[in-house]
MIVOMAR-575448 format. One line per 10 residues: number of its first residue (from 1); their letters; for each residue x negated, y, z negated of N, C-alpha, C. Coordinates in Angstrom, 1 decimal. Each point is the difference from the previous one (the first is absolute). Last residue first. Layout:
<sites>
NUM = a = X Y Z X Y Z X Y Z | ...
</sites>
This chain:
<sites>
274 = ddenlfsvsi = 15.0 13.3 44.2 0.2 -1.4 0.0 1.1 -0.4 -0.9 | -1.7 4.5 0.5 0.9 -0.4 1.1 0.3 -1.5 0.0 | -3.2 2.1 -2.9 1.3 0.3 -0.5 1.1 -0.4 1.1 | -4.9 -2.2 -1.0 0.6 0.9 1.0 1.5 0.2 -0.4 | -4.4 -1.1 -3.3 1.3 -0.4 0.5 0.5 1.0 1.1 | -5.3 -0.8 -1.0 1.2 0.7 -0.6 1.2 -0.5 0.7 | -5.5 -1.6 -0.9 1.1 0.0 0.8 1.2 0.7 -0.7 | -5.8 -1.3 0.0 1.1 0.7 -0.6 1.2 0.1 1.0 | -5.1 -2.8 -1.1 1.1 0.3 0.9 1.1 0.7 -0.8 | -5.6 -1.5 0.1 1.0 0.5 -0.9 1.2 0.5 1.0
264 = slknheysam = -4.8 -3.3 0.1 1.1 0.6 0.7 1.1 0.5 -1.0 | -5.6 -1.8 0.5 1.1 0.5 -0.9 1.1 0.6 0.8 | -4.0 -3.8 1.1 0.8 1.1 0.5 1.1 0.3 -1.0 | -3.3 -3.8 -0.2 -0.6 1.3 -0.3 0.7 1.2 0.5 | 1.9 -4.4 0.5 -1.3 0.2 0.8 -0.6 1.3 -0.2 | 4.5 0.4 -2.1 -0.4 -1.2 0.7 -1.3 0.2 0.9 | 3.9 2.3 -3.6 -1.4 0.0 0.2 -0.4 -1.4 0.6 | 4.5 3.8 -1.3 -0.5 -1.3 0.3 -1.5 0.0 0.3 | 4.5 3.2 -2.2 -1.4 -0.1 0.4 -0.3 -1.5 0.2 | 4.7 3.6 -0.1 -0.7 -1.3 -0.3 -1.4 0.1 0.4
254 = itgnmksvle = 5.0 2.9 -0.8 -1.4 0.1 0.2 -0.6 -1.3 -0.4 | 5.2 2.6 1.1 -0.8 -1.1 -0.5 -1.5 0.2 0.4 | 4.7 3.5 -0.9 -0.9 -0.7 0.9 -0.7 -1.2 -0.6 | 3.0 3.8 -1.7 0.7 -1.3 0.4 -0.8 -0.8 1.0 | -1.3 4.1 -2.3 0.6 0.2 1.3 0.6 -1.3 0.6 | -2.2 0.1 -4.2 1.0 1.1 -0.1 0.7 0.3 1.3 | -3.6 -3.1 -0.1 1.2 -0.6 -0.7 1.1 1.1 -0.1 | -4.2 1.3 1.6 0.7 -0.8 1.0 1.2 -0.6 -0.6 | -2.7 2.4 -2.9 0.6 0.9 1.0 0.8 -0.8 1.1 | -2.5 -2.3 -3.3 1.1 0.7 -0.6 0.8 0.8 1.0
244 = ktiglglgts = -4.1 -2.0 1.4 1.1 -1.0 -0.2 1.3 0.6 -0.6 | -3.9 2.7 0.4 0.6 -0.3 1.3 1.1 -1.0 -0.1 | -2.5 1.1 -3.9 0.9 1.1 0.4 0.7 -0.4 1.3 | -3.3 -2.9 -1.3 1.1 -0.1 -0.9 1.1 1.0 0.3 | -4.1 0.1 2.3 1.0 -0.9 0.6 1.1 -0.3 -1.0 | -3.2 3.1 -1.5 0.4 0.4 1.4 1.0 -1.0 0.5 | -2.5 -0.2 -4.3 1.4 0.5 0.0 0.5 0.2 1.4 | -4.6 -1.2 -1.7 0.9 -1.2 -0.1 1.5 0.4 0.1 | -4.3 2.7 0.4 0.8 0.1 -1.2 0.9 -1.3 -0.2 | -5.0 1.1 2.6 1.4 -0.4 0.2 0.7 0.0 -1.4
234 = neatnltyyr = -4.8 0.9 1.7 0.9 1.2 -0.3 1.5 -0.4 0.2 | -2.8 -3.6 2.1 -0.6 1.1 -0.7 1.0 1.1 -0.2 | 0.3 -5.7 0.7 0.5 1.4 0.3 -0.7 1.0 -0.8 | -0.4 -4.9 -0.4 -0.8 0.6 1.2 0.4 1.4 0.3 | 2.1 -2.6 -3.5 -1.4 0.3 -0.3 -0.8 0.6 1.1 | 5.4 0.6 -0.5 -1.0 -0.9 0.5 -1.4 0.4 -0.4 | 4.8 1.1 -2.6 -1.1 0.5 0.8 -1.0 -1.1 0.4 | 5.4 1.1 -2.2 -1.0 -1.0 0.4 -1.0 0.7 0.9 | 4.0 2.1 -2.0 -1.4 0.2 -0.6 -1.0 -1.1 0.4 | 4.9 -1.3 1.1 -0.3 1.3 -0.6 -1.4 -0.1 -0.6
224 = dflqavqiqn = 1.3 -3.1 4.2 0.2 0.1 -1.5 -0.5 1.3 -0.5 | -0.3 -1.7 4.6 1.1 0.9 -0.3 0.3 0.1 -1.5 | -3.5 -2.9 1.8 -0.2 1.3 0.6 1.1 1.0 -0.4 | -0.9 -5.0 -0.9 0.2 1.0 -1.1 -0.1 1.5 0.5 | -0.6 -4.0 2.8 1.3 -0.2 -0.6 0.3 1.1 -1.1 | -4.2 -0.1 2.2 1.0 0.5 0.9 1.4 -0.2 -0.6 | -3.8 -1.8 -2.3 0.0 1.5 0.0 1.2 0.6 0.9 | -0.6 -4.7 0.0 0.4 0.5 -1.3 0.1 1.5 -0.1 | -1.8 -2.1 4.0 1.5 -0.2 -0.1 0.5 0.6 -1.4 | -4.5 2.2 1.7 0.5 -1.4 0.0 1.5 0.0 -0.3
214 = ltsatntivi = -4.4 3.7 1.9 1.2 -0.4 -0.7 0.3 -1.5 -0.1 | -3.5 2.3 2.5 -0.3 0.0 -1.4 1.1 -0.3 -0.9 | 0.1 0.5 4.9 -0.7 -1.2 -0.4 -0.3 -0.1 -1.5 | 3.3 2.5 3.5 -0.5 0.3 -1.4 -0.6 -1.2 -0.6 | 2.3 2.3 4.9 -0.9 -1.1 -0.5 -0.4 0.5 -1.4 | 4.8 1.6 2.0 -1.5 0.3 0.1 -0.8 -1.2 -0.6 | 5.4 2.2 1.4 -0.9 -1.1 -0.2 -1.4 0.4 0.1 | 5.6 1.6 -0.4 -1.4 0.5 0.0 -0.9 -1.1 -0.4 | 5.4 0.8 1.8 -1.0 -0.9 -0.5 -1.4 0.6 0.2 | 5.7 1.1 0.0 -1.3 0.6 0.1 -1.0 -1.0 -0.6
204 = egtetlkiel = 5.2 -0.4 2.3 -0.9 -0.4 -1.0 -1.4 0.6 0.3 | 4.2 0.2 2.6 -0.2 1.1 -0.9 -1.0 -0.4 -1.1 | 1.5 -2.5 4.0 1.0 -0.1 -1.1 -0.3 1.1 -1.1 | -2.8 -0.6 3.8 1.3 0.4 0.5 1.0 0.0 -1.1 | -5.0 0.8 -1.6 0.7 -1.0 0.9 1.3 0.6 0.4 | -5.0 2.0 -1.4 1.4 0.2 -0.2 0.8 -0.9 0.9 | -5.4 0.3 -2.1 1.0 -0.5 1.0 1.4 0.4 -0.5 | -5.8 0.5 -0.5 1.2 0.6 -0.5 1.1 -0.4 1.0 | -5.4 -1.5 -1.6 1.1 -0.1 1.0 1.3 0.5 -0.6 | -5.8 0.1 -0.8 1.3 0.4 -0.5 1.0 -0.1 1.2
194 = dgdsykians = -5.6 -0.9 -1.9 1.0 -0.1 1.0 1.4 0.4 -0.6 | -4.3 -0.4 -2.4 -0.3 0.8 1.2 1.0 0.0 1.1 | 0.2 -2.0 -4.5 -1.4 -0.3 0.4 -0.4 0.7 1.2 | 3.9 1.5 -3.8 -0.3 -0.5 1.3 -1.5 -0.3 0.2 | 2.6 2.1 -3.8 -0.5 -1.4 -0.1 -0.4 -0.6 1.3 | 1.5 4.6 -0.4 -0.9 -0.2 -1.2 -0.6 -1.4 0.0 | 3.4 1.3 3.2 -1.4 0.5 0.3 -1.0 -0.3 -1.1 | 4.5 -1.2 -0.7 -0.6 -0.8 1.1 -1.4 0.5 0.3 | 2.6 2.4 -3.2 -0.4 -1.3 -0.5 -0.7 -0.9 1.0 | 1.9 4.1 1.3 -1.2 0.3 -0.8 -0.5 -1.3 -0.6
184 = llnslvrslm = 3.9 -0.2 2.5 -1.1 0.3 0.9 -1.3 0.2 -0.9 | 4.1 -0.5 -2.3 -0.4 -1.3 0.7 -1.2 0.2 0.9 | 1.8 3.8 -2.3 -0.6 -1.0 -1.0 -0.4 -1.3 0.7 | 2.3 3.2 2.6 -1.3 0.6 -0.4 -0.7 -1.0 -0.9 | 4.4 -1.0 1.2 -0.9 -0.2 1.2 -1.4 0.5 -0.4 | 3.4 0.8 -3.2 -0.2 -1.4 0.2 -1.0 -0.3 1.1 | 1.4 4.4 -0.7 -0.9 -0.4 -1.1 -0.3 -1.5 0.2 | 3.1 1.9 3.0 -1.4 0.5 0.3 -1.0 -0.4 -1.1 | 4.6 -1.1 -0.6 -0.6 -0.8 1.1 -1.4 0.5 0.3 | 2.5 2.5 -3.1 -0.4 -1.3 -0.5 -0.7 -0.9 1.0
174 = sanlyrtiki = 1.8 4.1 1.5 -1.2 0.3 -0.9 -0.5 -1.3 -0.6 | 4.0 -0.1 2.6 -1.2 0.3 0.8 -1.2 0.1 -0.8 | 4.4 -2.9 -0.9 -0.5 1.2 -0.5 -1.4 0.3 0.6 | 3.8 -2.8 2.7 -0.9 -0.1 -1.1 -0.3 1.4 -0.6 | 2.5 -3.2 4.1 0.5 1.0 -0.9 -0.8 0.0 -1.3 | -1.7 -1.5 5.1 0.5 -0.4 -1.2 0.5 1.1 -0.9 | -1.8 -1.5 5.5 0.5 1.0 -1.0 0.5 -0.8 -1.2 | -3.3 -0.6 4.7 0.6 -0.7 -1.1 0.4 1.0 -1.1 | -1.2 0.1 5.6 0.0 0.7 -1.3 0.8 -0.8 -1.0 | -2.8 -1.7 4.5 1.3 0.1 -0.6 -0.1 0.6 -1.4
164 = kdmrivpdid = -3.8 -1.2 2.5 0.5 1.3 0.4 1.4 0.3 -0.6 | -3.5 -3.4 -2.5 0.8 0.1 1.3 0.5 1.4 0.2 | -4.6 -1.5 -2.6 1.4 0.5 -0.2 0.7 0.0 1.3 | -5.0 -1.1 -2.6 0.9 -0.7 0.9 1.5 0.5 -0.3 | -5.7 1.1 -0.8 1.4 0.4 -0.3 0.9 -0.6 1.0 | -5.3 -0.3 -2.2 0.9 -0.5 1.1 1.4 0.2 -0.3 | -4.7 2.7 -1.8 1.2 -0.8 -0.2 0.7 -0.4 1.3 | -5.1 1.1 -1.6 0.8 0.3 1.1 1.3 -0.8 0.0 | -4.2 1.7 -3.6 1.1 -0.9 0.3 0.9 0.5 1.2 | -4.0 1.7 -2.8 -0.3 -0.6 1.4 1.1 -1.0 0.3
154 = reklevyfqa = -0.4 3.0 -3.9 -0.2 -1.4 -0.2 -0.2 -0.7 1.3 | 0.8 4.6 0.1 -1.1 -0.2 -1.0 -0.3 -1.4 -0.2 | 3.7 1.1 2.7 -1.2 0.3 0.7 -1.2 -0.2 -1.0 | 4.2 -0.4 -1.8 -0.2 -1.1 0.9 -1.3 0.2 0.8 | 1.4 3.4 -2.9 -0.4 -1.2 -0.8 -0.3 -1.2 1.0 | 1.8 4.0 1.9 -1.3 0.2 -0.5 -0.6 -1.2 -0.7 | 4.6 -0.1 1.5 -1.0 0.0 1.1 -1.4 0.1 -0.5 | 4.5 -0.3 -2.3 -1.2 -0.7 -0.4 -1.0 0.0 1.1 | 4.3 2.1 0.6 -0.6 0.6 -1.3 -1.3 -0.7 -0.4 | 2.6 -1.6 3.7 -0.8 1.2 0.3 -0.6 0.6 -1.2
144 = iseelannli = 3.0 -3.7 -0.5 -1.3 -0.4 0.6 -0.9 1.2 0.2 | 4.4 0.9 -1.3 -0.8 -0.6 -1.1 -1.4 -0.4 0.4 | 3.2 1.4 3.3 -0.4 1.1 -0.9 -0.9 -0.4 -1.1 | 2.0 -3.3 2.7 -1.0 0.7 0.8 -0.6 1.2 -0.9 | 3.6 -2.4 -1.7 -1.2 -0.8 0.0 -1.1 0.7 0.7 | 4.3 1.9 0.1 -0.5 0.0 -1.4 -1.4 -0.7 -0.1 | 2.4 -0.1 4.1 -0.6 1.3 -0.3 -0.6 0.1 -1.4 | 2.3 -4.0 1.2 -1.1 0.2 0.9 -0.8 1.3 -0.3 | 4.1 -1.1 -2.2 -1.1 -0.6 -0.6 -1.3 0.2 0.9 | 4.3 3.2 -0.7 -0.5 -0.9 1.1 -1.3 -0.6 -0.5
134 = vsereqpses = 4.5 1.8 -2.8 -1.5 0.1 0.2 -0.4 -1.0 1.1 | 4.6 2.5 -2.6 -0.4 -0.8 1.1 -1.5 0.2 0.3 | 1.7 0.9 -5.0 0.2 0.5 1.4 -0.4 -1.0 1.0 | 0.9 0.9 -5.8 -0.4 -0.8 1.1 0.4 0.7 1.3 | -0.8 0.8 -5.8 0.5 0.5 1.3 -0.5 -0.8 1.2 | 0.6 -2.2 -5.0 -0.9 0.8 0.9 0.7 0.5 1.2 | 2.0 -1.1 -5.1 -0.1 -0.5 1.4 -0.9 0.9 0.8 | -0.8 -0.5 -5.3 0.9 0.6 0.9 -0.2 -0.5 1.4 | -2.7 -1.2 -3.8 1.2 -0.8 0.1 1.0 0.6 1.0 | -5.5 0.2 -1.6 1.0 0.6 0.8 1.1 -0.9 0.3
124 = nivvsyrfle = -4.1 -1.0 -2.5 1.0 0.7 -0.8 1.2 0.6 0.9 | -3.9 -2.3 1.9 0.8 -0.9 -0.8 1.1 0.6 -0.9 | -2.9 2.8 2.8 0.7 -1.1 0.8 0.9 -0.8 -0.8 | -2.8 3.1 -2.1 1.1 0.7 0.7 0.8 -1.0 0.8 | -3.9 -1.5 -2.1 1.1 0.3 -1.0 1.2 0.7 0.6 | -3.9 -0.8 2.6 0.7 -1.3 -0.2 1.2 0.3 -1.0 | -2.8 3.6 1.0 0.8 -0.4 1.1 0.8 -1.2 -0.2 | -3.1 1.2 -3.3 1.1 1.0 0.1 0.9 -0.3 1.1 | -3.9 -2.6 -0.4 0.9 -0.3 -1.1 1.2 1.0 0.0 | -3.4 0.8 3.1 0.7 -1.2 0.4 1.0 -0.4 -1.1
114 = etlqkmmevr = -2.9 3.5 -0.9 0.9 0.4 1.0 0.9 -1.1 0.4 | -3.5 -0.9 -3.0 1.1 0.8 -0.6 1.0 0.4 1.0 | -3.8 -2.3 1.6 0.9 -0.8 -0.8 1.1 0.7 -0.6 | -3.3 2.5 2.2 0.8 -0.8 0.9 1.0 -0.9 -0.7 | -3.0 2.4 -2.6 1.0 0.9 0.6 0.9 -0.7 1.0 | -3.7 -2.3 -1.8 1.1 0.2 -1.1 1.1 0.9 0.6 | -3.8 -0.7 2.7 0.8 -1.2 -0.1 1.1 0.1 -1.0 | -3.0 3.6 0.4 0.9 -0.1 1.2 0.8 -1.2 0.0 | -3.2 0.4 -3.4 1.1 1.0 -0.2 1.0 -0.1 1.2 | -4.0 -2.4 0.3 0.9 -0.7 -1.0 1.2 0.9 -0.2
104 = nsiigiyrev = -3.5 1.7 2.6 0.7 -1.1 0.7 1.0 -0.6 -0.9 | -2.7 3.3 -1.8 1.0 0.6 0.9 0.8 -1.1 0.8 | -3.6 -1.3 -2.9 1.2 0.5 -0.8 1.1 0.6 1.0 | -4.1 -1.3 1.9 0.7 -1.2 -0.5 1.3 0.4 -0.7 | -2.9 3.4 1.4 0.6 -0.6 1.2 0.8 -1.2 -0.5 | -2.6 2.1 -3.2 1.1 0.8 0.4 0.8 -0.6 1.1 | -4.1 -2.0 -1.1 1.0 -0.2 -1.0 1.3 0.7 0.2 | -3.7 0.9 2.8 0.5 -1.4 0.3 1.2 -0.3 -1.0 | -2.4 4.0 -0.6 0.9 0.1 1.2 0.6 -1.4 0.3 | -3.2 0.2 -3.4 1.2 0.6 -0.4 1.0 0.1 1.1
94 = esskneeell = -4.3 -1.4 1.1 0.7 -1.0 -0.8 1.3 0.5 -0.5 | -2.8 2.8 2.5 0.6 -1.0 0.8 0.8 -1.0 -0.8 | -0.5 4.8 -2.2 -0.9 -1.0 0.5 0.7 -1.0 0.9 | 1.7 5.2 -0.6 0.0 -1.3 -0.7 -1.0 -1.0 0.7 | 2.6 5.3 -0.2 -1.2 -0.7 0.4 -0.1 -1.2 -0.9 | 4.9 2.0 1.3 -1.2 0.2 -0.9 -1.2 -0.7 0.5 | 4.5 -0.2 1.9 -0.6 1.3 0.3 -1.3 0.2 -0.8 | 2.9 -3.8 -0.6 -0.6 -0.1 1.3 -0.8 1.3 0.4 | 2.6 -0.2 -4.0 -1.3 -0.7 -0.1 -0.7 -0.1 1.3 | 4.5 1.6 -0.1 -0.9 1.0 -0.5 -1.5 -0.6 -0.2
84 = dlygsiatlp = 3.5 -2.9 1.4 -0.3 1.0 1.1 -1.0 1.1 -0.5 | 1.6 -3.1 -3.2 -1.0 -0.6 0.9 -0.3 0.9 1.2 | 3.3 1.4 -3.0 -1.3 0.1 -0.6 -1.1 -0.7 0.9 | 4.5 -0.3 1.4 -0.4 1.4 0.0 -1.4 0.1 -0.6 | 2.1 -4.2 -0.2 -0.4 0.3 1.4 -0.5 1.5 0.1 | 1.9 -1.4 -4.0 -1.3 -0.7 0.2 -0.6 0.4 1.4 | 4.4 1.5 -1.1 -1.1 0.8 -0.7 -1.3 -0.7 0.2 | 3.6 -2.2 1.8 -0.2 1.3 0.7 -1.1 0.8 -0.6 | 1.4 -3.9 -2.2 -0.7 -0.3 1.2 -0.3 1.2 0.8 | 2.8 0.4 -3.8 -1.4 -0.2 -0.4 -0.9 -0.3 1.3
74 = trldhsintv = 4.7 0.5 0.8 -0.6 1.2 -0.5 -1.5 -0.2 -0.4 | 2.8 -3.7 1.6 -0.3 1.0 1.0 -0.8 1.2 -0.5 | 2.0 -3.7 -2.6 -1.4 -0.2 0.4 -0.4 1.1 1.0 | 4.5 -0.2 -1.8 -1.0 0.4 -1.0 -1.4 -0.1 0.5 | 3.6 -1.5 2.8 0.0 1.5 -0.2 -1.1 0.4 -0.9 | 0.6 -4.6 0.6 -0.5 0.6 1.2 -0.1 1.5 -0.1 | 2.1 -2.3 -3.5 -1.5 -0.2 0.0 -0.6 0.6 1.2 | 4.7 0.1 -0.4 -0.6 0.9 -0.9 -1.6 -0.2 0.0 | 2.6 -2.9 2.7 0.2 1.3 0.5 -0.8 1.0 -1.0 | 0.2 -4.5 -1.3 -0.8 0.2 1.2 0.0 1.4 0.5
64 = sdklqingnl = 2.9 -1.1 -3.5 -1.3 0.1 -0.4 -1.0 0.1 1.1 | 4.6 -0.6 0.9 -0.2 1.3 -0.5 -1.5 0.2 -0.5 | 1.3 -4.3 1.5 0.0 1.0 1.1 -0.3 1.4 -0.5 | 0.6 -3.3 -3.2 -1.2 -0.2 0.7 -0.2 1.0 1.2 | 4.0 -0.1 -2.5 -1.0 0.5 -0.8 -1.4 -0.1 0.7 | 3.7 -2.1 2.0 0.2 1.5 0.1 -1.2 0.7 -0.8 | 0.3 -4.7 -0.3 -0.4 0.4 1.4 0.1 1.5 0.1 | 1.6 -1.9 -3.9 -1.5 -0.1 0.0 -0.5 0.5 1.4 | 4.7 -0.4 -0.6 -0.6 1.1 -0.8 -1.5 0.1 0.0 | 2.2 -3.6 2.3 0.2 1.3 0.7 -0.5 1.2 -0.8
54 = yqqrqkrllr = -0.3 -4.3 -2.0 -0.9 0.1 1.2 0.2 1.3 0.7 | 2.9 -1.0 -3.5 -1.3 0.2 -0.5 -1.0 0.2 1.1 | 4.3 -1.2 1.2 0.0 1.3 -0.5 -1.4 0.4 -0.6 | 0.8 -4.5 1.3 -0.1 0.9 1.2 0.0 1.5 -0.4 | 0.5 -3.3 -3.4 -1.3 0.0 0.6 -0.2 0.9 1.2 | 4.3 -0.4 -1.9 -0.9 0.6 -1.0 -1.4 0.1 0.6 | 3.2 -2.4 2.4 0.3 1.4 0.1 -1.0 0.8 -0.9 | -0.1 -4.7 -0.2 -0.5 0.5 1.3 0.2 1.5 0.1 | 1.9 -2.1 -3.7 -1.4 0.0 -0.2 -0.7 0.5 1.3 | 4.6 -0.6 0.1 -0.3 1.1 -0.9 -1.5 0.1 -0.2
44 = lqknlentfq = 1.6 -3.7 2.5 0.2 1.3 0.7 -0.3 1.2 -0.9 | -0.2 -4.3 -1.9 -1.1 0.2 0.9 0.1 1.3 0.8 | 3.6 -1.2 -2.8 -1.2 0.3 -0.8 -1.2 0.3 0.8 | 3.9 -1.6 2.2 0.1 1.4 -0.4 -1.1 0.5 -0.9 | 0.2 -4.6 1.2 -0.3 0.9 1.2 0.1 1.4 -0.4 | 1.4 -3.0 -3.2 -1.5 -0.1 0.1 -0.4 0.9 1.2 | 4.6 -0.5 -0.7 -0.6 0.8 -1.0 -1.5 0.1 0.1 | 2.4 -2.9 2.9 0.2 1.5 0.3 -0.7 0.9 -1.0 | 0.2 -4.6 -0.9 -0.9 0.2 1.1 0.0 1.5 0.4 | 3.1 -1.5 -3.1 -1.3 0.1 -0.6 -1.1 0.3 1.0
34 = kitkdnssis = 4.4 -0.6 1.5 0.0 1.2 -0.8 -1.4 0.2 -0.6 | 1.0 -4.1 2.2 -0.1 1.1 1.0 -0.2 1.4 -0.7 | 0.9 -3.8 -2.7 -1.4 -0.1 0.6 -0.2 1.1 1.0 | 4.3 -0.4 -2.0 -1.0 0.4 -1.0 -1.4 0.0 0.6 | 4.6 1.1 2.7 -0.8 -1.1 -0.3 -1.2 0.4 -0.9 | 3.5 2.7 2.1 0.0 -0.1 -1.5 -0.8 -1.2 -0.4 | 0.2 3.5 4.6 0.0 -1.3 -0.6 0.0 0.0 -1.5 | -0.5 3.8 3.2 1.4 -0.3 -0.4 0.1 -1.3 -0.8 | -4.4 3.6 0.2 0.7 -1.1 0.7 1.4 -0.2 -0.5 | -4.6 3.8 0.3 1.3 -0.5 -0.7 0.6 -1.1 0.9
24 = ilansenelh = -5.0 2.9 -0.8 0.8 -0.9 0.8 1.2 -0.5 -0.8 | -2.2 5.0 -0.6 -0.3 -1.4 -0.3 0.9 -0.9 0.8 | -1.8 5.4 1.1 1.1 -0.9 -0.6 -0.5 -1.4 -0.2 | -2.4 3.6 2.1 -0.2 -0.1 -1.4 1.0 -0.9 -0.7 | -2.2 0.0 5.3 1.1 0.4 -0.9 -0.3 -0.2 -1.5 | -2.4 -0.4 4.6 -0.6 0.4 -1.2 1.1 0.5 -1.0 | 0.3 -2.1 4.6 0.4 1.4 -0.3 -0.5 0.6 -1.3 | -1.1 -4.5 1.5 -0.1 0.8 1.2 0.3 1.5 -0.3 | 0.5 -3.3 -3.4 -1.4 0.0 0.4 -0.2 1.0 1.2 | 4.4 -1.0 -1.6 -0.8 0.7 -1.0 -1.4 0.3 0.4
14 = dmlevnieni = 2.8 -2.6 2.7 0.4 1.4 0.1 -0.8 0.8 -1.0 | -0.5 -4.7 0.0 -0.6 0.6 1.2 0.3 1.5 0.1 | 2.0 -2.4 -3.5 -1.4 0.1 -0.2 -0.7 0.7 1.2 | 4.6 -1.0 0.2 -0.3 1.1 -0.9 -1.5 0.2 -0.2 | 1.5 -3.7 2.6 0.4 1.3 0.7 -0.4 1.2 -0.9 | -0.6 -4.3 -1.9 -0.9 0.2 1.1 0.2 1.3 0.7 | 3.0 -1.5 -3.3 -1.3 0.4 -0.6 -1.0 0.4 1.1 | 4.2 -1.7 1.4 0.2 1.3 -0.6 -1.4 0.5 -0.6 | 0.1 -4.4 1.6 0.1 1.0 1.1 0.1 1.4 -0.5 | 0.2 -3.5 -3.1 -1.3 0.1 0.5 -0.1 1.1 1.1
4 = skkm = 4.2 -1.2 -1.7 -0.7 0.8 -0.9 -1.5 0.3 0.4 | 2.8 -2.9 2.6 0.5 1.4 0.1 -0.8 0.9 -1.0 | -0.8 -4.6 -0.1 -0.5 0.6 1.2 0.4 1.4 0.1 | 1.8 -2.4 -3.6 -1.4 0.2 -0.1 -0.6 0.6 1.2
</sites>
């Protein structure tokens, strides 16, 4: 009996870990053990069927997102063109106000469409990403510099904490740049006027800002697909969802915490030398 249970346990673990299509087989002729094995095999068949249905549905969903984002681009471009022509016409202040509202909504739709397209590219990409030795210090400094104007406009003087020691990781440079850009954009968007950016000796990047309008429930959903905070203007809800996907593709981890009105998002990547 113990031998048969051990056989079943070993085969079951192997099937689950390697997603094998084979069924569980045992050497025992015990009627109860054989009946138990048959029931397990029935459940394995059902599990495989459900998994295949899920994979097929997921592929169709990804394809639909890609197609929708492509299909929306053409009419939005046309609408933008006609709005530009209307701007050149004589119009009343009331009509000008309406055109301004329409233009604003069109820009939001264009932003959402672009984010949908980028997101579909990320989730559909199964090929291994090109990686290279990246100095996190340099990558972080370059990303911060890109937001110089926005920081000035928001009157935010960031506190940057980085050791002189260069921290290197084997990553996709383009993906890392997108991750840092999304995180900084998010921090500036929700900041009450402060921003702290830290790179630790262990290579962890921590971005912290006061965000008194947020709460624990909202922060817990920051990385969910299409989740948008009520306090966010012109937000698609895709930025941090894309960020999480990108970090995952580089075998990294990303977490968010919220204490005393302070939102902290930390990102870390494996050191290949460890």
